[in-house]
VEXMIDREN-145943 format. One line per field, with one value per residue: residue number from 1; residue in one letter; chain; x, y, z of N, C-alpha, C in turn. Coordinates in steps of 0.001 Angstrom, whole numbers. Layout:
residues N
seq NUM_...
type a_...
mol A_...
n_x X_...
n_y Y_...
n_z Z_...
ca_x X_...
ca_y Y_...
ca_z Z_...
c_x X_...
c_y Y_...
c_z Z_...
***
This chain:
residues 202
seq 1_2_3_4_5_6_7_8_9_10_11_12_13_14_15_16_17_18_19_20_21_22_23_24_25_26_27_28_29_30_31_32_33_34_35_36_37_38_39_40_41_42_43_44_45_46_47_48_49_50_51_52_53_54_55_56_57_58_59_60_61_62_63_64_65_66_67_68_69_70_71_72_73_74_75_76_77_78_79_80_81_82_83_84_85_86_87_88_89_90_91_92_93_94_95_96_97_98_99_100_101_102_103_104_105_106_107_108_109_110_111_112_113_114_115_116_117_118_119_120_121_122_123_124_125_126_127_128_129_130_131_132_133_134_135_136_137_138_139_140_141_142_143_144_145_146_147_148_149_150_151_152_153_154_155_156_157_158_159_160_161_162_163_164_165_166_167_168_169_170_171_172_173_174_175_176_177_178_179_180_181_182_183_184_185_186_187_188_189_190_191_192_193_194_195_196_197_198_199_200_201_202
type x_x_x_x_x_x_x_x_x_x_x_x_x_x_x_x_x_x_x_x_x_x_x_x_x_x_x_x_x_x_x_x_x_x_x_x_x_x_x_x_x_x_x_x_x_x_x_x_x_x_x_x_x_x_x_x_x_x_x_x_x_x_x_x_x_x_x_x_x_x_x_x_x_x_x_x_x_x_x_x_x_x_x_x_x_x_x_x_x_x_x_x_x_x_x_x_x_x_x_x_x_x_x_x_x_x_x_x_x_x_x_x_x_x_x_x_x_x_x_x_x_x_x_x_x_x_x_x_x_x_x_x_x_x_x_x_x_x_x_x_x_x_x_x_x_x_x_x_x_x_x_x_x_x_x_x_x_x_x_x_x_x_x_x_x_x_x_x_x_x_x_x_x_x_x_x_x_x_x_x_x_x_x_x_x_x_x_x_x_x_x_x_x_x_x_x_x_x_x_x_x_x
mol A_A_A_A_A_A_A_A_A_A_A_A_A_A_A_A_A_A_A_A_A_A_A_A_A_A_A_A_A_A_A_A_A_A_A_A_A_A_A_A_A_A_A_A_A_A_A_A_A_A_A_A_A_A_A_A_A_A_A_A_A_A_A_A_A_A_A_A_A_A_A_A_A_A_A_A_A_A_A_A_A_A_A_A_A_A_A_A_A_A_A_A_A_A_A_A_A_A_A_A_A_A_A_A_A_A_A_A_A_A_A_A_A_A_A_A_A_A_A_A_A_A_A_A_A_A_A_A_A_A_A_A_A_A_A_A_A_A_A_A_A_A_A_A_A_A_A_A_A_A_A_A_A_A_A_A_A_A_A_A_A_A_A_A_A_A_A_A_A_A_A_A_A_A_A_A_A_A_A_A_A_A_A_A_A_A_A_A_A_A_A_A_A_A_A_A_A_A_A_A_A_A
n_x 94832_91725_89234_86631_86934_87246_88494_85909_84584_86068_88377_91337_94752_97136_100366_100875_104281_105920_104835_104439_102182_100063_98015_94812_92364_89828_88805_87282_84399_80647_78585_75371_73973_71998_68919_68859_71552_74043_77404_80937_84034_87109_90178_93087_95322_98689_98398_96542_97034_96074_93256_92895_93933_91522_89657_90382_90209_87254_86727_86054_87985_87598_86368_88859_90758_89749_89879_92641_93984_94967_95421_95524_97293_98342_98541_101025_103065_104908_103004_100769_101579_102081_99357_98668_100154_100487_101892_100638_100426_100890_98737_95810_93505_90412_88773_86124_83600_81365_79118_77772_78624_81528_82589_85089_84539_85065_87374_88587_90896_93218_95789_97734_99153_103140_102943_100887_98574_96705_94706_95038_92226_91193_89126_87772_85271_83663_82494_80039_78799_77969_76154_74680_75146_77258_79288_79378_78881_81394_83119_81850_82876_86104_86238_85136_87389_89450_88943_89703_92107_92947_93334_92945_91911_90434_91554_91029_91820_90402_89049_87204_85361_84420_81655_79947_81387_82156_79982_79067_80834_80260_77694_78672_79890_82500_84301_84451_86703_87656_91026_93614_95601_95228_92639_91378_90715_89415_89788_89156_88325_87572_86605_87725_84890_83870_81236_78259_78209_76319_76208_78372_79095_79962
n_y 106798_105568_102511_103435_106402_107548_109757_111055_113764_115807_116827_114842_115660_114512_113130_110302_109279_107047_107523_109369_110921_112982_112758_111479_113016_113989_111782_110868_109888_109772_107261_105884_102538_99956_100200_102587_102582_104259_105008_105707_106422_106441_107226_104955_104921_105698_105452_103637_101080_99837_100044_98209_95944_95307_94755_92676_90759_90430_88980_85829_82596_81111_83052_84683_82777_82768_85297_85603_83304_81583_79940_82517_83076_84594_88385_89860_92670_93834_92322_93893_96749_96665_96547_99107_101022_102767_103573_106199_106755_104448_102800_102074_102156_101611_102606_101614_102923_102834_105240_106183_104319_104440_102019_100207_98642_97471_97106_98186_97493_98417_97728_98995_98014_98065_99756_101312_100798_98504_97183_95054_94333_93974_92803_93038_92165_92740_89600_89578_91251_90669_91099_93217_95165_96785_95816_95861_98595_99448_98326_99591_102341_101454_100789_103589_104871_103620_104187_106853_107051_106257_103793_100933_98332_96570_93620_90519_87802_84896_82482_79673_78345_80438_81867_84014_86172_85821_85811_88470_89863_89280_90357_93220_93460_92269_89991_86624_83923_80546_79811_78621_77286_76691_75500_75566_78554_81406_83961_87353_89903_93468_95497_98960_101605_100018_98313_97809_94118_92250_93167_92200_89773_86183
n_z 120392_120330_119495_119822_119254_116176_113972_113288_112888_112006_109296_108501_109091_108927_107369_105272_106158_104824_102111_98875_98462_100350_102956_101638_101903_100532_99871_102093_103138_103801_104185_103289_104049_104216_105802_106506_107723_108989_107822_108123_105996_105412_104184_104960_107915_109105_112047_112522_113064_115814_115352_113203_114279_115918_114365_112903_114953_115449_112983_111761_112196_109705_107858_107960_106496_104115_103246_103572_102499_103924_107418_109962_112867_114677_114917_114069_114701_112585_110019_110576_110208_107652_106395_107291_106684_104323_100910_99425_96582_95353_96558_98053_100703_102118_105228_107183_109401_112128_112163_114769_117097_116757_115997_114187_110895_108417_105798_102716_100110_97751_95439_93182_90166_89177_86533_86838_85658_86344_89391_91974_94201_97583_100380_103694_105946_109540_110711_111464_110252_107933_104849_105087_103100_103411_102264_99561_99266_99593_98025_95830_96224_96327_93283_91985_92992_91621_89274_89187_89723_86938_86379_84314_84876_87283_89315_91490_93300_94281_96256_95035_96819_97902_97519_98503_97971_95526_94361_94581_93076_90442_90387_90663_87821_87518_85467_85820_86316_86206_87782_85740_86675_88814_90086_92393_92808_91837_88898_88973_87506_86817_84100_83761_82892_81250_78950_80193_82127_81140_78552_77433_78182_77077
ca_x 93214_90728_88441_85501_86801_88074_88130_84664_84230_87444_89520_92782_95490_98091_100751_101772_105685_106318_104150_104783_101254_99616_96479_93868_91080_89143_88215_86470_82695_79634_77662_74066_73539_70770_68006_69692_72757_75322_78699_82031_84593_88164_91621_93774_96542_99652_98256_95355_97419_95251_91854_92769_93726_90255_88853_90665_89682_85727_86634_86077_88921_86927_86914_90372_91206_89124_90781_94188_94072_95995_95312_96349_97169_98475_98342_102102_103287_105000_102013_99570_102149_101624_98220_98132_101457_100540_102027_98958_100605_100512_97869_94760_92767_89858_88430_84827_83276_79804_79057_77258_79343_82697_83271_85406_83732_85289_87955_88949_92103_93577_97250_98240_100768_104016_102815_99674_97396_95526_95139_94273_91563_90936_88282_86983_84488_83534_81809_78691_77981_77590_74435_73775_75364_78752_81004_79018_79273_83194_83371_81688_84205_87256_86001_85528_89169_90729_88332_89790_93520_93224_93488_92119_91251_90550_91819_91344_92052_89276_88832_86562_84619_83763_80351_79646_82268_82073_78524_79211_81701_79474_76716_79491_80392_83455_84191_84983_87110_88516_92451_94079_97233_94896_91353_90565_90396_88691_90397_88356_88302_86581_87399_86781_84403_83359_79869_77521_78712_75509_75736_79499_79249_79523
ca_y 106663_103942_102127_104251_107521_107852_111279_111459_115152_116328_116376_114506_116306_113238_112907_108877_109262_106162_107836_110519_112018_113527_112079_112223_113718_114118_110192_110549_109602_109208_106556_105112_101512_98970_100251_103974_102782_105627_104340_106763_105727_107275_106474_104099_105923_104575_105029_102795_99657_99080_100075_96610_94644_95330_94423_91162_90160_90581_87978_84270_82143_80646_84301_85042_82003_83039_86460_85598_81949_80794_80502_83449_82693_86030_89617_90485_94215_93843_92443_95096_97702_96070_96923_100523_102011_102462_104657_106384_107047_103300_101821_102828_101062_102411_101746_102005_102817_102814_106747_106244_103924_104730_100890_99772_97900_96728_97798_97794_98097_98277_97815_98859_97610_99158_100673_102127_100169_97371_97175_94231_94690_92795_93267_92237_92842_91866_88455_89802_92317_90516_90919_94467_96242_97277_94952_96274_100307_99947_97888_100499_103181_101490_101152_104909_105481_103096_104761_108192_106907_105948_102440_100124_97381_95715_92446_89996_86149_84404_80660_79262_78115_81740_81979_85329_86877_85440_86799_90279_89987_89001_91769_94318_93417_91145_88529_85237_82935_79733_79866_77327_76763_76487_75240_76063_79847_82471_85307_87960_91287_94271_96417_100235_101829_98907_98219_96701_92918_91463_93163_91508_88308_85653
ca_z 119713_120769_118633_120034_118859_115330_113897_112002_112837_111355_108326_109000_107931_108821_105834_105361_106291_103908_100837_98192_98568_101679_103421_101111_102858_99683_100018_102728_102839_104539_103711_103966_103782_104365_106853_107460_108743_108820_108215_107770_105440_105163_103745_106175_108366_109445_113309_112368_113465_116645_114784_112356_114801_116679_113360_112459_116114_114996_111934_112290_111752_108490_107167_107539_105825_102712_102954_103513_101750_105259_109034_110557_114391_115202_114180_114735_114252_111111_110005_110695_109360_106091_106430_107475_106438_102492_99960_98733_95325_94827_97049_98841_101584_103300_106517_107463_111206_112366_112807_116054_117812_116182_115895_112816_110491_107578_105464_101519_99712_96319_95159_91869_89579_88895_85434_87066_84869_87259_90554_92905_95232_98526_101024_104837_107245_110443_110102_112012_109788_106331_104418_105427_102324_103576_101211_98314_99381_100012_96780_94708_96786_95621_92196_91999_93229_90494_87877_89342_89209_85739_86086_83213_85368_88537_89672_92064_93489_95092_96709_94682_97786_98573_97018_98332_97288_93972_93958_94718_91934_89100_90411_90338_86622_87297_84593_86671_85037_87179_87294_84919_87015_90294_89988_93795_92884_90715_88819_88616_86819_86379_83085_84152_82183_80020_78847_81310_81573_79973_77403_76621_78181_75964
c_x 92593_89729_87250_85744_87778_87784_86858_84570_85026_87962_90807_93552_96853_98958_101247_103288_106281_105457_104726_103454_100727_98436_95380_92232_90031_88359_87382_84801_82193_78769_76506_73888_72264_70369_68575_70850_73838_76718_79701_82980_85823_89514_92319_94948_97240_99038_96729_95922_96124_93534_91718_92564_92602_89325_89295_90157_88088_86044_86814_87533_88592_87096_88128_90944_91145_89680_92263_94905_95207_95277_96517_96172_97713_98912_99595_102321_103694_103527_101104_100268_102165_100394_97714_99047_101640_101120_101210_99119_100319_99381_97033_94004_91740_88973_87293_84387_81907_79708_78681_78308_81044_83533_84020_84641_84069_86421_87994_89855_92061_94891_97261_99489_101805_103719_101298_98452_96587_96197_94192_93877_91572_90106_88066_86372_84452_82699_80475_78225_77711_75983_73764_74114_76489_79720_80322_79167_80813_83460_83005_82765_85321_87157_86179_86747_89930_90277_89675_91414_94055_93374_92583_91248_91327_90640_91519_91548_90899_89072_87393_85047_84050_82694_79833_80327_81969_80640_78466_79941_81059_78558_77613_80150_81566_83201_85007_85414_88040_89984_92810_94858_96303_93640_90722_90200_90048_89950_89420_88695_87618_87350_86714_86334_84025_81918_79359_77755_77885_75126_77312_79823_78801_78710
c_y 105335_103896_102828_105790_108013_109125_111267_112692_116047_116010_116282_115427_115599_113109_111207_109304_108359_106553_108986_111353_112006_113070_112363_112693_113700_112806_109875_110679_109450_108744_105916_103678_100868_99687_101758_103953_103572_104874_105680_106023_106799_106453_105819_105146_105110_104224_104322_101528_99105_98833_98547_95603_94279_94489_93077_90310_89982_89613_86891_83816_81823_82047_85135_84139_82188_84415_86164_84070_81174_80701_81316_83336_83771_87257_90215_92135_94444_93415_93381_96640_97837_96803_98497_101600_101953_103969_104968_106744_105311_102262_102587_101785_102185_101978_102499_102052_103251_104419_106794_105643_104150_103078_100756_98552_96732_97593_96973_98053_97471_98740_97882_98475_98346_100077_101716_101686_99410_97516_96013_94494_93463_93404_92556_92850_91930_90800_88492_90644_92346_90400_92098_95552_97067_96918_95756_97823_100306_99401_99113_101792_102959_101525_102481_105085_105047_103802_106343_107917_106550_104668_101967_98826_97135_94301_91876_88531_85765_82863_80503_78593_79596_82483_83068_86313_87203_86057_88130_90626_90417_90007_93162_94341_92825_90312_87473_84186_81978_79890_78542_76557_76149_76603_75786_77419_80287_83343_85867_89308_92179_95393_97564_101103_101058_99225_97670_95138_92419_91991_92794_90463_86979_84220
c_z 119913_119631_118490_119527_117841_115041_112637_112166_112421_110148_108660_108428_108263_107253_106435_105360_105078_102193_100203_97994_100102_101777_102512_101286_101711_99599_101016_102659_103800_104064_104333_103497_104137_105773_107321_108073_108241_109168_107646_107417_105210_104972_105164_106190_108963_111420_113578_112970_114830_116389_114020_113250_115800_115383_113069_113883_115848_113826_112239_111625_110035_107681_106962_106740_104306_102421_102380_102944_102923_106257_109335_112086_115142_114381_114386_114256_112948_110161_109657_110098_108307_105611_106330_107013_104533_101936_98895_97012_94520_95544_97761_99669_102401_104206_106906_109185_111058_112950_114337_117129_117761_116074_114526_112216_109415_106832_103585_101032_98143_96017_93708_91322_89366_87736_85854_86375_85427_88475_91173_94262_96422_99704_102225_105711_108177_110093_110705_111293_108396_106211_104460_104466_102270_102538_100039_98159_99102_98476_95873_95003_95503_94307_91217_91797_92127_89678_87788_89056_88058_85697_84985_83681_86836_88826_91479_92059_94496_95099_96152_95645_98455_98148_96966_97649_95838_93377_93662_93416_91015_89037_89901_88783_86549_86155_85733_86156_86644_86494_86817_85451_88676_90377_91386_93867_91536_90700_88566_88172_86244_85340_83489_82706_80963_79906_79992_80961_80891_78865_76445_77247_77054_76260
***
């Protein structure tokens, strides 16, 4: 499969071999973001490795550092497998494509804790696509997924300098606190099904 031909027009029947759940086709979505931009989002599959590699190659070194908290010099096969071969019972990732070109645009993921109560999220977009509403749409999608799984909260760890992500988290209702053990990062938490943030903020 090439980056220009993701399966946009049919329901995938693939089953993640390492998972305990079949491919969750019910989470395939057709999204419309800013300026009528049409985006297709679906759960990641093990055979998406070349697509994720293509995405990473369209992310700047600085954005990779903000996402992975380190410089990433090469994208090895084991590294890519960790991003694509998920156990759907414990983790989810949604990949987004441009419906016209088929190009991969970004990915958002959520990994649940062993108790199934909390999930930690991460998101990565192509560096040339910021500011078009794609990140917001993918975050809303992963929040909806977390609620459907019965999670009580979604958490994340963000570098203090990542002002764009911190701003979006605040707008989505996350509580943002500086990590007391590492003041270079913020811990963000969204309590699911909680009152709006402006009613609970101190």
